[in-house]
TIMARBA-332027 format. One line per field, with one value per residue (C-alpha): y, x, z; residue number from 1. Coordinates in nm, 4 decimals, padded with zeros to 6 digits, always signed. Example, Ala and Ser with C-alpha at 12.3 -4.5 7.8 and 13.67 -1.06 7.14 Angstrom:
REM residues 2
y: (-00.4500 -00.1060)
x: (+01.2300 +01.3670)
z: (+00.7800 +00.7140)
num: (1 2)
This chain:
REM residues 300
y: (+00.0000 +00.3117 +00.4160 +00.5662 +00.9066 +00.8709 +00.7855 +01.0949 +01.3091 +01.1691 +01.2557 +01.6070 +01.6598 +01.5244 +01.7715 +02.0821 +02.0224 +02.1564 +02.0088 +02.3313 +02.3445 +01.9719 +02.0200 +02.2836 +02.0384 +01.7425 +01.9344 +01.8744 +02.0931 +02.1034 +01.9155 +01.6399 +01.5999 +01.5698 +01.3002 +01.1029 +01.1170 +01.0055 +00.7164 +00.6160 +00.6300 +00.4205 +00.1550 +00.1429 +00.1551 +00.4224 +00.7980 +00.9368 +01.3061 +01.5287 +01.7884 +02.1473 +02.4514 +02.5724 +02.2622 +01.8850 +01.7263 +01.3698 +01.1612 +00.8610 +00.6288 +00.8876 +00.9344 +00.5576 +00.5416 +00.8006 +00.5826 +00.2814 +00.4767 +00.6297 +00.2766 +00.1667 +00.4546 +00.3693 +00.0070 +00.1077 +00.3531 +00.0894 -00.1307 +00.1187 +00.1666 -00.1912 -00.3817 -00.3391 -00.0338 -00.0649 +00.0376 +00.3235 +00.3899 +00.5524 +00.9040 +01.0637 +01.4035 +01.5935 +01.9270 +02.1307 +02.4672 +02.6910 +02.7632 +02.3869 +02.3827 +02.6454 +02.4223 +02.0623 +01.9052 +02.0120 +01.8174 +01.5118 +01.5210 +01.5414 +01.2470 +01.0286 +01.1010 +01.0147 +00.6754 +00.5834 +00.6775 +00.5031 +00.7481 +01.0660 +01.3370 +01.6105 +01.9079 +02.1485 +02.4624 +02.5985 +02.6395 +02.3752 +02.4057 +02.3693 +02.0672 +01.8895 +01.9009 +01.7987 +01.4951 +01.3873 +01.4233 +01.2186 +01.5159 +01.4801 +01.1607 +01.3392 +01.6865 +01.8498 +02.0794 +02.2322 +02.0869 +02.1872 +02.3935 +02.2085 +01.8420 +01.6695 +01.4223 +01.0679 +00.9529 +01.1604 +01.0845 +01.3547 +01.2486 +01.5110 +01.5366 +01.8346 +02.1571 +02.5184 +02.7884 +03.0999 +03.3998 +03.7768 +03.9115 +04.2774 +04.4675 +04.5645 +04.8955 +04.9937 +05.2856 +05.3617 +05.4142 +05.0836 +05.0275 +04.8003 +04.5651 +04.2988 +04.3617 +04.7351 +04.6556 +04.4667 +04.7538 +05.0386 +04.9155 +04.8462 +04.4803 +04.2552 +03.9886 +03.6473 +03.5839 +03.5264 +03.2936 +03.0324 +02.7646 +02.9458 +03.2723 +03.1105 +03.0509 +03.4138 +03.5194 +03.2861 +03.4444 +03.7935 +03.6783 +03.5336 +03.8600 +04.0542 +04.2877 +04.4552 +04.5333 +04.8271 +04.6482 +04.7644 +04.4853 +04.1358 +03.8607 +03.4842 +03.4143 +03.3900 +03.4246 +03.7607 +03.8742 +03.7887 +03.9873 +04.2908 +04.2845 +04.2637 +04.5778 +04.7605 +04.8170 +04.6310 +04.3493 +04.0071 +03.6800 +03.3844 +03.0216 +02.9871 +02.7988 +02.5444 +02.6422 +03.0162 +03.1306 +03.3688 +03.4523 +03.5751 +03.7438 +04.0915 +04.2338 +04.1087 +03.9616 +03.7417 +03.9023 +03.6967 +03.7187 +03.6265 +03.3092 +03.2578 +02.9019 +02.8510 +02.6226 +02.5384 +02.1629 +02.0468 +01.7044 +01.4662 +01.4450 +01.1352 +00.9222 +00.6190 +00.4023 +00.4980 +00.3468 +00.5452 +00.4255 +00.3508 +00.7216 +00.8331 +00.5658 +00.6768 +01.0380 +00.9520 +00.7253 +01.0087 +01.2426 +00.9687 +00.9092 +01.2824 +01.2989 +00.9948 +01.1520 +01.4738 +01.2833 +01.0939 +01.4190 +01.5716)
x: (+00.0000 +00.1775 +00.5266 +00.6716 +00.6757 +00.3089 +00.2195 +00.4004 +00.2280 -00.1113 -00.0486 +00.0641 -00.2594 -00.4617 -00.2875 -00.3082 -00.6309 -00.4635 -00.2516 -00.0487 +00.0315 +00.1107 +00.3397 +00.5405 +00.5975 +00.7059 +00.8781 +00.6299 +00.4102 +00.0374 -00.0222 +00.2242 +00.0535 -00.2842 -00.1500 -00.0077 -00.3376 -00.5369 -00.2942 -00.3317 -00.7115 -00.6954 -00.4815 -00.7198 -01.0221 -01.1898 -01.1946 -01.0088 -01.0991 -01.3968 -01.2614 -01.3777 -01.2359 -01.0616 -00.9736 -00.9546 -01.1129 -01.0756 -01.3906 -01.4754 -01.2395 -00.9606 -00.9970 -00.9781 -00.6654 -00.4666 -00.3732 -00.3057 -00.0664 +00.1036 +00.1580 +00.3012 +00.5503 +00.6580 +00.7140 +00.9086 +01.1290 +01.2027 +01.3638 +01.6493 +01.6901 +01.7568 +01.6104 +01.9025 +01.8478 +02.2106 +02.3240 +02.1011 +02.1197 +01.9247 +01.7835 +01.6054 +01.4345 +01.4546 +01.3114 +01.5420 +01.5181 +01.7987 +01.8776 +01.9132 +02.1832 +02.3646 +02.3193 +02.3854 +02.1949 +02.4661 +02.7241 +02.4985 +02.4356 +02.8062 +02.8756 +02.6018 +02.7046 +03.0658 +02.9657 +02.7054 +02.8387 +02.5491 +02.3066 +02.2056 +02.0329 +01.8387 +01.7585 +01.4683 +01.4632 +01.1443 +00.9345 +00.8321 +00.4557 +00.4954 +00.7217 +00.4612 +00.2113 +00.4731 +00.5837 +00.2223 +00.1554 +00.4701 +00.6339 +00.9195 +01.0567 +01.1323 +01.2003 +01.4057 +01.1631 +01.1115 +00.8555 +00.5066 +00.2999 -00.0044 -00.1040 +00.0281 -00.1500 -00.1647 +00.0277 +00.3335 +00.6069 +00.8312 +01.1537 +01.3542 +01.7180 +01.8740 +01.7882 +01.8986 +01.8468 +01.6594 +01.8859 +01.8845 +02.1383 +02.2388 +02.4782 +02.8258 +02.7917 +02.4237 +02.2667 +02.0617 +02.1090 +02.1783 +02.0836 +02.2969 +02.0229 +01.8814 +01.5179 +01.5660 +01.7081 +01.3912 +01.1747 +01.3641 +01.5580 +01.4191 +01.3137 +01.3500 +01.0810 +01.0635 +00.7286 +00.4883 +00.2660 +00.5420 +00.6400 +00.9656 +00.7730 +00.5666 +00.8857 +00.9958 +00.6552 +00.6953 +01.0296 +00.8763 +00.5793 +00.8083 +01.0057 +00.6773 +00.7980 +00.6266 +00.9128 +00.9499 +00.8650 +01.0856 +01.0740 +00.9308 +01.1056 +01.0741 +01.4495 +01.6737 +01.9739 +01.8479 +01.7614 +02.1101 +02.2676 +02.0439 +02.1470 +02.5132 +02.4623 +02.3429 +01.9757 +01.8071 +01.8041 +01.6390 +01.5572 +01.6984 +01.8020 +02.1679 +02.2751 +02.5538 +02.7721 +02.7793 +03.0839 +02.8897 +03.1748 +03.4020 +03.1366 +03.2632 +02.9163 +02.6975 +02.6944 +02.4621 +02.2972 +02.1628 +01.7988 +01.7486 +01.5471 +01.4566 +01.5318 +01.3139 +01.4725 +01.3965 +01.3632 +01.4683 +01.3570 +01.2941 +00.9476 +00.8579 +00.5583 +00.4785 +00.5570 +00.8019 +01.0805 +01.3775 +01.3963 +01.7677 +01.8411 +01.6121 +01.7498 +02.1066 +02.0148 +01.8492 +02.1405 +02.3887 +02.2121 +02.1493 +02.5254 +02.5908 +02.3485 +02.5144 +02.8608 +02.7340 +02.5778 +02.9045 +03.1004 +02.8619)
z: (+00.0000 -00.1208 -00.0138 +00.3018 +00.1339 +00.0392 +00.3992 +00.5263 +00.2649 +00.3653 +00.7314 +00.6325 +00.4342 +00.7274 +00.9609 +00.7410 +00.5465 +00.2325 -00.0469 -00.0673 +00.3062 +00.3124 +00.0136 +00.2004 +00.4859 +00.2706 -00.0123 -00.2970 -00.5128 -00.4471 -00.7731 -00.6762 -00.3380 -00.5122 -00.7454 -00.4515 -00.2652 -00.5688 -00.6197 -00.2546 -00.2781 -00.5958 -00.4246 -00.1280 -00.3576 -00.1447 -00.0974 +00.2044 +00.1702 +00.1067 -00.1354 -00.1810 -00.3583 -00.0415 +00.1590 +00.1792 +00.4861 +00.6062 +00.5631 +00.7815 +00.5932 +00.6093 +00.9837 +01.0337 +00.8180 +01.0184 +01.3222 +01.0962 +00.8735 +01.1780 +01.3075 +00.9726 +00.9844 +01.3388 +01.2387 +00.9301 +01.1217 +01.3853 +01.1151 +01.0822 +01.4540 +01.5516 +01.8439 +02.0818 +02.3078 +02.4206 +02.0709 +01.9481 +01.5752 +01.2960 +01.2726 +01.5679 +01.5413 +01.8703 +01.9766 +02.1980 +02.3678 +02.2432 +02.6085 +02.6664 +02.3986 +02.6077 +02.9121 +03.0136 +02.7227 +02.4779 +02.6799 +02.6888 +02.3153 +02.2383 +02.4695 +02.3178 +01.9575 +02.0452 +02.1859 +01.9221 +01.5755 +01.3970 +01.5592 +01.3742 +01.5786 +01.4006 +01.6235 +01.5971 +01.8099 +01.9643 +02.2786 +02.5325 +02.4781 +02.1001 +02.1441 +02.3582 +02.0715 +01.8151 +02.0187 +02.0662 +01.6912 +01.6103 +01.4378 +01.6886 +01.8410 +02.1690 +02.3051 +02.5786 +02.7602 +03.1007 +03.3388 +03.2351 +03.4814 +03.3432 +03.3166 +03.0032 +02.7787 +02.9170 +02.6081 +02.7044 +02.9573 +03.1026 +03.2766 +03.4719 +03.3602 +03.5409 +03.7206 +03.6760 +03.9413 +03.8304 +03.8935 +03.8583 +03.6070 +03.5812 +03.3517 +03.4679 +03.2794 +03.2974 +03.1126 +03.4239 +03.7979 +03.9708 +04.3386 +04.5540 +04.6783 +04.4467 +04.5410 +04.4864 +04.1445 +04.0579 +04.1793 +04.0110 +03.7066 +03.3557 +03.3556 +03.0501 +03.0883 +02.9254 +02.7507 +03.0444 +02.8387 +02.8098 +03.0616 +03.1424 +03.1715 +03.4449 +03.6465 +03.6080 +03.7392 +04.0379 +04.1276 +04.1147 +04.3239 +04.5910 +04.5922 +04.6299 +04.3576 +04.0617 +03.8201 +03.5844 +03.2598 +02.9714 +02.7144 +02.6593 +02.4590 +02.4129 +02.3967 +02.7027 +02.4709 +02.3414 +02.6939 +02.8214 +02.5379 +02.6005 +02.9667 +02.8620 +02.6556 +02.9673 +02.8776 +03.1623 +03.4170 +03.3929 +03.5638 +03.3682 +03.4266 +03.5213 +03.2076 +03.2546 +02.9585 +03.0288 +03.2278 +03.4509 +03.6883 +03.4067 +03.1932 +03.1035 +03.0465 +03.3298 +03.6776 +03.8828 +04.1862 +04.4751 +04.5825 +04.9514 +05.0193 +04.6507 +04.5413 +04.2338 +03.9759 +03.6150 +03.5803 +03.2335 +03.1204 +02.8330 +02.6797 +02.4808 +02.3889 +02.6011 +02.2963 +02.0229 +01.8147 +01.9490 +02.3076 +02.2575 +02.2262 +02.5071 +02.7406 +02.6626 +02.7381 +03.0691 +03.1625 +03.1001 +03.3410 +03.5953 +03.6138 +03.6568 +03.9487 +04.1042 +04.0797 +04.2403 +04.5293 +04.5897 +04.5843 +04.8366)
num: (1 2 3 4 5 6 7 8 9 10 11 12 13 14 15 16 17 18 19 20 21 22 23 24 25 26 27 28 29 30 31 32 33 34 35 36 37 38 39 40 41 42 43 44 45 46 47 48 49 50 51 52 53 54 55 56 57 58 59 60 61 62 63 64 65 66 67 68 69 70 71 72 73 74 75 76 77 78 79 80 81 82 83 84 85 86 87 88 89 90 91 92 93 94 95 96 97 98 99 100 101 102 103 104 105 106 107 108 109 110 111 112 113 114 115 116 117 118 119 120 121 122 123 124 125 126 127 128 129 130 131 132 133 134 135 136 137 138 139 140 141 142 143 144 145 146 147 148 149 150 151 152 153 154 155 156 157 158 159 160 161 162 163 164 165 166 167 168 169 170 171 172 173 174 175 176 177 178 179 180 181 182 183 184 185 186 187 188 189 190 191 192 193 194 195 196 197 198 199 200 201 202 203 204 205 206 207 208 209 210 211 212 213 214 215 216 217 218 219 220 221 222 223 224 225 226 227 228 229 230 231 232 233 234 235 236 237 238 239 240 241 242 243 244 245 246 247 248 249 250 251 252 253 254 255 256 257 258 259 260 261 262 263 264 265 266 267 268 269 270 271 272 273 274 275 276 277 278 279 280 281 282 283 284 285 286 287 288 289 290 291 292 293 294 295 296 297 298 299 300)
């Protein structure tokens, strides 16, 4: 029944409701997508879509076909992965926060690729909430996200990997008057806020709530990397996760300021489906961080 590419095209049409939009996802023209879908319907001897001038909508047969074709793709992909989770191989598509790539996840990824040369990891950058939907829809095999402030789908499993304290960063050469006390800084200095509608934005709000402070809002962004750079340039202060691969103590443009009795941390973890074909990779990632935690506990 069809080819792997046809199955992926069918799922793209089912998701977007348009041959043109599906074509953009799979790299085909709208006409080529239409030909593939007609060929698939001919092979199955039944229509899968109700077509109109503006959209294509799954009919009853099409809706029934979606989970079956998804299952076929999972089975096909598992052929290239191998059955031995101790030797992960094949191609795995992983969502990753850009800030995670500046943190401990980058070290883990380098270590895993070094030990498993038959494994190819394709990274997609984005936001935690978007990744949750993409993992559930099988657009990603897994994703490195922060802990959700909301309940996740029962089909998803989140495993904590590491934690990063949320800290206040301020410029060494500010373009504004800088108080000495951290809480006074939050009250008086221009505050660069991370998008409050995101999962990380929720943590920033929790820090401010525990400080009992309403900051002087100056700018709102959805990138910790951009926020850190703006602080370095002296245009504001911010609350960010203390990323592992940033040398905070030697940073020439900013410094970390302590906030008394504030111990909120960003918990970064691995999000995956309960059943998928790349458990070798996800097990290797979890094993890497489990060993790191064990070494820290022994050192303590």
